[in-house]
N, C-alpha and C positions, 0 to 999 in steps of 0.2 A: 541544674535538670542534666539527667544523665545522658550520655552518648548512646545513639541508637545503633551502634556497631562496636566491634572491638578490633577492627581492623581498619587502617588510615594510610593515606600516602605520607602525611607530615604531621608530627605533634610539634607543636610550638609551647617553649616553656616560657611563659611571662606575657602579660597583658597589658603593657604600657603602650605607649604609642607605636613603637617599632614593632612590637609583637602582633599588635591589632592590626595594623594597617598592612603588615606582611600577610598575616593570616586571610584577612579579607581578600586581598589581591590573589593569594594562592587560590580561594576558593572561587573565584570569578574566573579563574584558569581553569577550572575543573578538577582542581587537586582537593581529594577528600583530607579535610583538615582539622585537627582537634586542637583547641587552645586550652593549657591549665594554667589558672590563675590562683596565685595563693592569697586569700584576703587577708591574711594578717600582715603582708608585706606591702609598704605604702610606695607605689610606684613613682620615681621623679617626675613622670609626667602629670601626676595630679596635682603635683607642688607647683609646676611650672607656669610661667605666664605665658608662654606659647609666643614669643616675639618672634618674627620675622623680619631680618635685617640684612641686605645685602652687602653692605659694607660696616667693617667691625674692627675694634681696637684701636690704640692710638695711632698707630701706623696706618689705620684707614684701608686696609685690604679688602679688596674686592673678592668676594666669595667664587672660587673658581666652578666655571660651569654654570654661571648664575642665572642667565637665561632660561635653560633647561631644566634647573631647579625649580625655579619660580612658575614657569609654565606648569609642570608637572604636578606643584602643590595647590596652586589655584584650580587645576582641572580635577584633582581627586576631591579637592574641599567642598567644590562647587557641587560637585557629584553628590557628594554626602549630605550635602543641605537639600538638595532636590530629592534625594531618597528618603530621608527622615523627617522633612520639612521643619528644617531648624535653620539657625543663623550660626555659622562657625567663624569666617572668616571676617575680620575688621580692618579695613585698609585705612590707615592714618600715617599722616606726614611725621617725620621725627625731625625734631629740632636738637640737633646737636652741639653743645655748646663746648667751646674749647677751654680745657683745663690749663693749658700752657702754650708759650709761643712755639714750641716744638710741633704741637698738634696743628696750628694754624699753618706751619710751614708744610706740614704732610699734606692739608687740604690743597693748599695752592699748587703742590705738585701733582697732585690728583686731577686738578683741573686742566693739566695740560695733555692727559690722557683720554683719548676718545671714549676708550671702553667705560670710563664712569660717569659719562654725560646723563646717561638716563637714571642716575642715582642718586647725584649730590648737584646742588644748586651751587651756581655761581656767586650768586648775591648772598651777603651777609643778612643774618636774619635775627631779629629778636622778639622778645617776649615781655611784656611791661610789667608782669608778676613775678618774673624769673630773673636771678642775678645773671647777666649777661657782660661782665666786666670786660673778657677778652673777645666777645662775639660768639658768632657760630653762624650754621648755616642749614639748610632745609634738606635732608635725606628723603628721597623718593622711593616709592615701592617697597614701602615697610609697613607694618601691622602686626596683629595678633593673632592668633587661633584660641578659641575657647577648647583647649584639650579635654577637661573635664566632660563636656557635652559631647564632644565627640565619642571619647571612651564610653560613656554610659550608653549612647545610640549604639554603637557597633557590638558593645556587649549584650545588649538585649537582643539584637539581632543573631548574636552567634547562640545565645540560649534557645531561640526560637526555633534555630536551625539543629539544635540538640549538637552543637559543634564547641561547646566550651564545659569545662569541669571547674569549679572552684574548689581547690584541695591543696595542702600542702605538698611541694615537690622535693624530695631529698636524691641527691644524686646516686647513692649507694643503691636507691631501688630500681635503678635502670639498668637492664641488663642489654649489652651490646654483644649482637652476632654480626656474622659477615655481611649478610645481607637486609637485616632488620634490626629494630630496636623492641624491647619489651619493658613494659612500664605497669605494675598492677595487672589487670588482665586485658591491657591494650597493647596492641603491637601495630609497629609503624615502619614503612620502608627507611623513613629518615626522622630525625628530630633536630630542630632548630632551636638554640637557645637565645633567648631575649631577655635577659636577666638583669639588663642595667648594669649598675657599679657592681652588683653581686655576681656577674660573670668573672670577677676577679679570683673567686674561690671556686669555681667550676674546675674539678680534678681533669678535665680534658684540654681545658683552655687558661688554664692559670699561668700559662708562660706567656700569654700575649702582654703587651706593654700597656694596661689600663692607667689612667691617672684621674682618679674622681675627685671631686671637689663639691662640699657641700656647700648650699646655697640658703639662705633666709629669704623670705617675702613678707611684708605688712601690707594689709589691705585696709585703707583709713577712709574715712567719712570727714569730711571738710566742711565747714559752717560758710565757706565761700566758695563760688564755682572755679573750679579747676580748669587748666589749660586743655585744648580738645587736641593737642598734639602729643604724641610721645616725646616727652624731655629724656634728653641722655648727656649726663655732664658725670662720667665713671659710671655712677649709678643711674638707673633708669625710673621715669615715672610714666606708668599707661594709664590714662582715665579709662576708667570701667562705667561711669556714669557722669552727669552734670556736676555731681559734688562728692563723686569718690574716686579714689586711685588704688592701683597696687604700687608698691615702691620696692625697690630690689637693686640689685640682689647682694649678699655676702657670698664671700669666698672663703673656705675652709678647707684644708687638706689633711688635717691629722685627725679631728675628732670626725669618724663618718658615721653619721646616724640619720635619724628623722626626727630627732627632739629639738623642738625651739629652744632658744635661751635667750636669758635677758641681754648678754653681752652683745648678740646680733640685734637685737631690738633696739639696744642705745646708739650702737651704730649706725642703724638706719636714720632713727628719729634724729640724730645729730647731722646727719646728711641732709636730712628733709630741711631742717633749719638753715643750713646754709644755702639752700637751693631757691628758696622763695625771698622776695625782697621784703615781704612782710608775711610771716608764718602765721596762716590761717590757724583759728583753733581745730583741732583733729581728735577724731575719737578713732582707736583700733577697733576694729572689727572682725579682722583675721590675721592670724600668724602662723604662716607654715614653713616647713623645710624639707629640702629633698636632696639628694646627692647626685649631681651630675655625673654620667657613665662617658667621662672624658677619656681620651687616649694621648699617649705622649706624642706621637706625630701628628696629632691632631685629625688624623683621617679615621672613618669607622672601619670595624672589623665584620668582614664579610668572608665567607666560605666554609669549605668543609675541613675537618681535621686530616692532617697529611697519613696517619695510618689509620683511621676509622672513618671510611668513607659515609657513614650512615650519620654521624655527627655533625652538625653545622652551627654556625654563630651569625647572628645579625646584631649588631650592637655598636656602641661606642659613638652615639651620635652628639654626646655633649649637650651643649646649651643649645644646637641649632636642630633639634628633633623635628619641630615643625617645619623647619624650610626641607630639610633633607631626607627627610623619611620617605615621601611618595615615590621621588625618582629613582632613590635606592633599592626601594620594594620592586619596582618595576623591573629594575637590573637583575635583582636577585630572583625573582621569580622566572626571567626568562632563564638564568643560569640553571635554576633547578628543572624546569620542563624542557628546555629546547638545549640544554649544555652550551649558552653564550658563555662567552668569556667575561669575567669579572674585570672592571678597570684595575690596574696593576696598582694605584694608590690606595685600593682599598680591600683588595684580596690579601688575606691573612697569610697567602704564600711569601708575600714579601719579608716574612720573619722567619720562613726556613727555607725558602727557594734558593 
């Protein structure tokens, strides 16, 4: 659907989770916003499982500012559920299985830290259908977001508002002036790039230290009932029905594309066989690939170009987009509309200041 104007406050390039949530919040803040989405590009958000997990990694690190992040995410996703009359946020406990004695020691260390008390259980936990040789524990306040349903709903709403164009975007088509940008017949006060891992090829922001990683995920049907918890033992199992689940994910830093591979499929199937006590008969119903827009210092990229104040970026959420994006979108909208300062750890000024 064509836009009903050629003049905007913000032009958003990219319509994955980051671009879509930011655009929605900008519009709610009264900013005239247009989203440009290239239908030929597969967003990593479309392949993602949408996991929300406050404690991650072998060292079991609690996400910084987790209380605010969880509150913002739940408020936003519940608002979206009410607005679109859909179910998006699925809260599920996570059974975290130890892969080594080192992980068990890390868990015991975290038990002495009161900050971890709401998120990790002090008791070991077992699951009769899953190998638990070294034991494990239950993580709380975990779950997953239906990213595709959210994106479909937001994009339909953008189209209804004449606020979205599906068209290829090429950087050399953008004219940058001192107080506005022009693209095709459209002009805007500012443009914000939300291009995911492809942001590393953006000519204005290619100096930022991206660290993308490709991941592949299988969806499988089982002849037996699958556990009702998320299972995490290096790779994760996410139940999506009584007898179906998603399983992932692989990590590949060299071949960056959205093409599924037999090597990744075999890696995942081998991991599945090592997870179940008795591997049920399984049938693959889907196999997807995406590239996570990670960063070298593990913090997102927010801010405007040091030499071109009309050019902004909102990117780099890696595999934690479902958890991080709502809160950081609020922060960035305040920065745009009220000139509120950005947190120093995410401000791209950290690379040139």
